[in-house]
N, CA and C atoms as a LAMMPS dump frame, in Angstrom:
ITEM: TIMESTEP
0
ITEM: NUMBER OF ATOMS
270
ITEM: BOX BOUNDS ff ff ff
-5.0000000000000000e+02 5.0000000000000000e+02
-5.0000000000000000e+02 5.0000000000000000e+02
-5.0000000000000000e+02 5.0000000000000000e+02
ITEM: ATOMS id mol type element x y z
1 1 1 N 460.621 -55.31 -301.193
2 1 2 C 459.573 -55.459 -302.357
3 1 3 C 459.136 -56.782 -302.538
4 2 1 N 459.918 -57.732 -303.018
5 2 2 C 459.574 -59.335 -303.181
6 2 3 C 458.643 -59.934 -302.199
7 3 1 N 459.158 -59.485 -300.58
8 3 2 C 458.581 -59.938 -299.353
9 3 3 C 456.67 -59.059 -299.297
10 4 1 N 456.835 -58.368 -300.336
11 4 2 C 455.376 -57.63 -299.631
12 4 3 C 454.632 -58.481 -300.937
13 5 1 N 455.139 -58.832 -301.98
14 5 2 C 454.224 -59.875 -303.079
15 5 3 C 454.058 -61.098 -302.498
16 6 1 N 454.861 -61.552 -301.566
17 6 2 C 454.777 -62.942 -300.703
18 6 3 C 453.934 -62.648 -299.92
19 7 1 N 453.508 -61.807 -299.044
20 7 2 C 452.36 -61.234 -298.048
21 7 3 C 451.62 -61.361 -298.646
22 8 1 N 451.263 -60.043 -299.725
23 8 2 C 449.597 -60.566 -300.319
24 8 3 C 449.595 -61.659 -300.99
25 9 1 N 450.301 -62.702 -301.644
26 9 2 C 449.993 -63.997 -302.363
27 9 3 C 449.226 -64.665 -301.13
28 10 1 N 449.971 -64.84 -299.633
29 10 2 C 449.524 -65.403 -298.428
30 10 3 C 448.316 -65.422 -298.034
31 11 1 N 448.001 -63.906 -298.392
32 11 2 C 446.072 -63.378 -297.842
33 11 3 C 445.149 -63.926 -298.663
34 12 1 N 445.794 -63.965 -299.992
35 12 2 C 444.668 -63.822 -301.029
36 12 3 C 444.018 -65.566 -301.132
37 13 1 N 442.822 -65.972 -301.232
38 13 2 C 442.405 -67.723 -301.037
39 13 3 C 442.203 -68.112 -302.558
40 14 1 N 441.751 -68.925 -302.95
41 14 2 C 441.292 -69.22 -303.813
42 14 3 C 439.679 -70.005 -303.639
43 15 1 N 438.717 -69.28 -304.557
44 15 2 C 437.437 -69.45 -304.417
45 15 3 C 437.12 -70.613 -304.332
46 16 1 N 436.092 -71.055 -303.696
47 16 2 C 435.74 -72.639 -303.995
48 16 3 C 436.558 -73.496 -302.834
49 17 1 N 437.896 -73.308 -302.68
50 17 2 C 438.823 -74.487 -302.737
51 17 3 C 438.764 -73.757 -300.679
52 18 1 N 438.917 -72.007 -301.018
53 18 2 C 439.291 -72.005 -299.719
54 18 3 C 440.869 -72.18 -299.393
55 19 1 N 441.593 -72.21 -300.015
56 19 2 C 443.128 -72.382 -299.881
57 19 3 C 443.772 -71.301 -300.542
58 20 1 N 444.602 -71.216 -299.688
59 20 2 C 445.524 -69.616 -299.799
60 20 3 C 446.385 -69.939 -300.795
61 21 1 N 446.515 -69.415 -301.733
62 21 2 C 446.854 -69.095 -303.409
63 21 3 C 448.639 -70.1 -303.279
64 22 1 N 449.606 -69.264 -302.3
65 22 2 C 450.662 -70.564 -302.606
66 22 3 C 450.531 -71.727 -302.163
67 23 1 N 449.951 -72.276 -301.31
68 23 2 C 449.306 -73.304 -300.75
69 23 3 C 448.942 -74.007 -302.096
70 24 1 N 448.011 -73.636 -302.983
71 24 2 C 447.486 -74.006 -304.263
72 24 3 C 448.506 -74.357 -305.285
73 25 1 N 449.516 -73.164 -305.024
74 25 2 C 451.088 -73.283 -306.298
75 25 3 C 451.589 -74.559 -305.396
76 26 1 N 452.013 -74.867 -304.18
77 26 2 C 452.75 -75.799 -303.812
78 26 3 C 452.078 -77.159 -304.253
79 27 1 N 450.972 -77.504 -303.952
80 27 2 C 449.994 -78.705 -304.343
81 27 3 C 450.224 -78.709 -305.421
82 28 1 N 450.05 -77.585 -306.526
83 28 2 C 450.389 -77.653 -308.354
84 28 3 C 451.772 -78.296 -308.622
85 29 1 N 453.297 -78.073 -307.827
86 29 2 C 454.394 -78.133 -307.899
87 29 3 C 454.34 -79.454 -307.752
88 30 1 N 454.025 -80.151 -306.579
89 30 2 C 454.281 -81.659 -305.999
90 30 3 C 453.624 -82.242 -306.825
91 31 1 N 452.144 -81.985 -307.391
92 31 2 C 451.265 -83.116 -308.186
93 31 3 C 452.279 -83.431 -309.458
94 32 1 N 452.704 -82.291 -310.4
95 32 2 C 453.544 -81.988 -311.504
96 32 3 C 454.901 -82.938 -311.026
97 33 1 N 455.371 -82.926 -310.175
98 33 2 C 456.405 -83.694 -310.369
99 33 3 C 456.301 -85.314 -310.022
100 34 1 N 454.986 -85.148 -309.293
101 34 2 C 454.502 -86.827 -309.205
102 34 3 C 454.516 -87.26 -310.242
103 35 1 N 453.803 -86.439 -311.427
104 35 2 C 453.437 -87.048 -312.714
105 35 3 C 454.335 -87.247 -313.62
106 36 1 N 455.971 -86.402 -312.97
107 36 2 C 457.039 -86.889 -314.05
108 36 3 C 457.989 -87.815 -313.315
109 37 1 N 457.742 -88.394 -312.331
110 37 2 C 458.682 -89.101 -311.337
111 37 3 C 458.307 -90.512 -311.822
112 38 1 N 459.51 -91.797 -311.691
113 38 2 C 459.359 -92.81 -311.82
114 38 3 C 458.067 -93.267 -311.26
115 39 1 N 457.578 -94.597 -311.573
116 39 2 C 456.239 -94.95 -310.959
117 39 3 C 456.533 -95.146 -309.237
118 40 1 N 458.183 -95.229 -308.798
119 40 2 C 458.227 -95.512 -307.38
120 40 3 C 458.797 -94.249 -307.23
121 41 1 N 458.483 -94.143 -305.865
122 41 2 C 459.07 -92.822 -305.377
123 41 3 C 459.293 -92.287 -303.904
124 42 1 N 460.308 -91.925 -303.176
125 42 2 C 460.097 -91.56 -301.746
126 42 3 C 459.862 -89.93 -301.328
127 43 1 N 459.474 -89.984 -300.353
128 43 2 C 459.217 -88.144 -300.132
129 43 3 C 460.374 -87.827 -299.882
130 44 1 N 461.385 -88.215 -299.748
131 44 2 C 463.008 -87.69 -300.15
132 44 3 C 463.272 -87.078 -301.333
133 45 1 N 462.287 -87.884 -302.403
134 45 2 C 462.536 -87.82 -304.186
135 45 3 C 461.768 -86.517 -304.026
136 46 1 N 460.691 -86.284 -303.53
137 46 2 C 459.928 -84.781 -303.556
138 46 3 C 460.511 -83.895 -302.721
139 47 1 N 461.003 -84.272 -301.714
140 47 2 C 461.638 -82.835 -301.029
141 47 3 C 462.921 -82.627 -301.79
142 48 1 N 463.655 -83.806 -302.503
143 48 2 C 464.783 -82.634 -303.613
144 48 3 C 464.303 -82.131 -304.557
145 49 1 N 463.002 -82.571 -305.145
146 49 2 C 462.809 -81.912 -306.555
147 49 3 C 461.807 -80.793 -306.254
148 50 1 N 461.184 -80.267 -305.094
149 50 2 C 460.682 -79.385 -304.818
150 50 3 C 460.952 -78.837 -302.99
151 51 1 N 461.87 -78.271 -303.462
152 51 2 C 462.735 -77.765 -301.869
153 51 3 C 461.888 -76.06 -301.627
154 52 1 N 461.062 -76.005 -302.571
155 52 2 C 460.17 -75.094 -301.85
156 52 3 C 459.04 -75.261 -301.022
157 53 1 N 458.705 -76.687 -300.522
158 53 2 C 457.541 -77.41 -299.982
159 53 3 C 458.065 -77.803 -299.03
160 54 1 N 457.196 -77.902 -298.005
161 54 2 C 457.845 -78.21 -296.605
162 54 3 C 456.969 -79.625 -296.859
163 55 1 N 458.016 -80.651 -295.819
164 55 2 C 457.822 -82.097 -295.855
165 55 3 C 456.48 -82.499 -295.425
166 56 1 N 456.117 -81.537 -294.296
167 56 2 C 454.602 -81.551 -294.014
168 56 3 C 453.624 -81.399 -295.112
169 57 1 N 453.793 -80.444 -296.044
170 57 2 C 453.447 -80.019 -296.979
171 57 3 C 453.092 -81.209 -298.143
172 58 1 N 454.209 -81.998 -298.456
173 58 2 C 454.095 -83.071 -299.044
174 58 3 C 453.396 -84.296 -298.414
175 59 1 N 453.711 -84.382 -297.097
176 59 2 C 452.976 -85.525 -296.606
177 59 3 C 451.017 -85.5 -297.033
178 60 1 N 450.935 -84.368 -297.036
179 60 2 C 449.379 -83.488 -296.883
180 60 3 C 449.048 -84.257 -297.979
181 61 1 N 449.716 -83.658 -299.208
182 61 2 C 449.583 -84.12 -300.875
183 61 3 C 449.454 -85.804 -301.157
184 62 1 N 450.398 -86.35 -300.615
185 62 2 C 450.558 -87.562 -300.786
186 62 3 C 449.391 -88.484 -300.161
187 63 1 N 449.151 -87.969 -298.681
188 63 2 C 447.963 -88.816 -298.032
189 63 3 C 446.679 -88.221 -298.828
190 64 1 N 446.229 -87.034 -299.229
191 64 2 C 445.385 -86.916 -300.138
192 64 3 C 445.742 -87.532 -301.328
193 65 1 N 446.138 -87.839 -302.171
194 65 2 C 446.444 -88.698 -303.545
195 65 3 C 446.423 -89.948 -303.472
196 66 1 N 446.455 -90.54 -302.177
197 66 2 C 446.398 -92.094 -301.534
198 66 3 C 444.833 -91.861 -300.789
199 67 1 N 444.209 -91.534 -300.628
200 67 2 C 442.534 -91.413 -300.489
201 67 3 C 441.641 -91.581 -301.406
202 68 1 N 442.074 -90.893 -302.74
203 68 2 C 441.491 -90.556 -303.612
204 68 3 C 442.227 -91.773 -304.671
205 69 1 N 443.282 -92.115 -303.978
206 69 2 C 443.072 -94.144 -304.97
207 69 3 C 444.217 -94.068 -306.322
208 70 1 N 445.209 -92.788 -306.167
209 70 2 C 446.052 -92.738 -307.267
210 70 3 C 447.598 -93.313 -307.053
211 71 1 N 447.701 -93.153 -305.74
212 71 2 C 448.616 -93.937 -305.516
213 71 3 C 448.7 -94.678 -304.243
214 72 1 N 450.098 -95.757 -303.905
215 72 2 C 449.758 -96.339 -302.26
216 72 3 C 451.13 -96.228 -301.919
217 73 1 N 451.079 -96.697 -300.568
218 73 2 C 452.784 -96.717 -299.496
219 73 3 C 453.19 -98.236 -299.489
220 74 1 N 453.913 -98.134 -299.762
221 74 2 C 454.526 -99.904 -299.534
222 74 3 C 455.737 -99.864 -298.329
223 75 1 N 455.427 -100.093 -297.618
224 75 2 C 456.192 -99.753 -296.403
225 75 3 C 455.805 -98.434 -295.455
226 76 1 N 456.388 -98.3 -294.069
227 76 2 C 456.298 -97.016 -293.208
228 76 3 C 457.575 -96.429 -292.732
229 77 1 N 457.725 -95.524 -292.408
230 77 2 C 458.922 -94.852 -292.052
231 77 3 C 460.105 -94.294 -292.805
232 78 1 N 461.197 -94.308 -292.302
233 78 2 C 462.503 -93.939 -293.44
234 78 3 C 462.335 -94.677 -294.894
235 79 1 N 462.25 -95.996 -294.672
236 79 2 C 462.171 -96.776 -296.406
237 79 3 C 460.73 -96.454 -297.04
238 80 1 N 459.836 -96.016 -296.348
239 80 2 C 458.578 -95.978 -297.315
240 80 3 C 459.1 -95.716 -298.582
241 81 1 N 458.045 -96.178 -299.428
242 81 2 C 457.863 -96.094 -300.724
243 81 3 C 456.552 -95.715 -301.098
244 82 1 N 456.657 -94.874 -302.727
245 82 2 C 455.352 -95.196 -302.59
246 82 3 C 454.775 -95.301 -304.339
247 83 1 N 454.106 -95.692 -304.858
248 83 2 C 453.64 -96.154 -306.192
249 83 3 C 452.498 -95.558 -306.906
250 84 1 N 452.692 -95.351 -308.014
251 84 2 C 451.423 -95.149 -308.62
252 84 3 C 450.486 -95.949 -309.112
253 85 1 N 449.36 -95.734 -308.75
254 85 2 C 447.962 -96.882 -309.427
255 85 3 C 448.25 -97.115 -310.925
256 86 1 N 447.927 -97.994 -311.62
257 86 2 C 447.701 -98.3 -312.346
258 86 3 C 449.11 -98.11 -313.399
259 87 1 N 450.226 -98.462 -313.408
260 87 2 C 451.38 -98.822 -313.946
261 87 3 C 451.894 -99.925 -313.668
262 88 1 N 452.338 -100.15 -314.891
263 88 2 C 452.755 -101.933 -315.063
264 88 3 C 453.478 -102.523 -313.728
265 89 1 N 454.857 -101.403 -312.894
266 89 2 C 455.129 -101.757 -311.892
267 89 3 C 453.919 -101.837 -310.57
268 90 1 N 452.71 -101.545 -310.548
269 90 2 C 452.459 -101.15 -309.358
270 90 3 C 451.494 -102.806 -309.565
């Protein structure tokens, strides 16, 4: 029965955004987690704190936030860290 509900949600979209409902939920989870994290964090931190969200979805969200100017990356690859803009340590 639970899978029927998830299948239903996967087919639903959010007006104006055109995003599937489950994607919007995942975006909210990751964004809320970032707001409550320390000013410096990694993708691994987000993966650990948001186990229902794929690494690819986390990357998509991080790249969007980077383009919006809320966060920036320091480094590349495995050791890359993300920092929140406007925080004293950034």
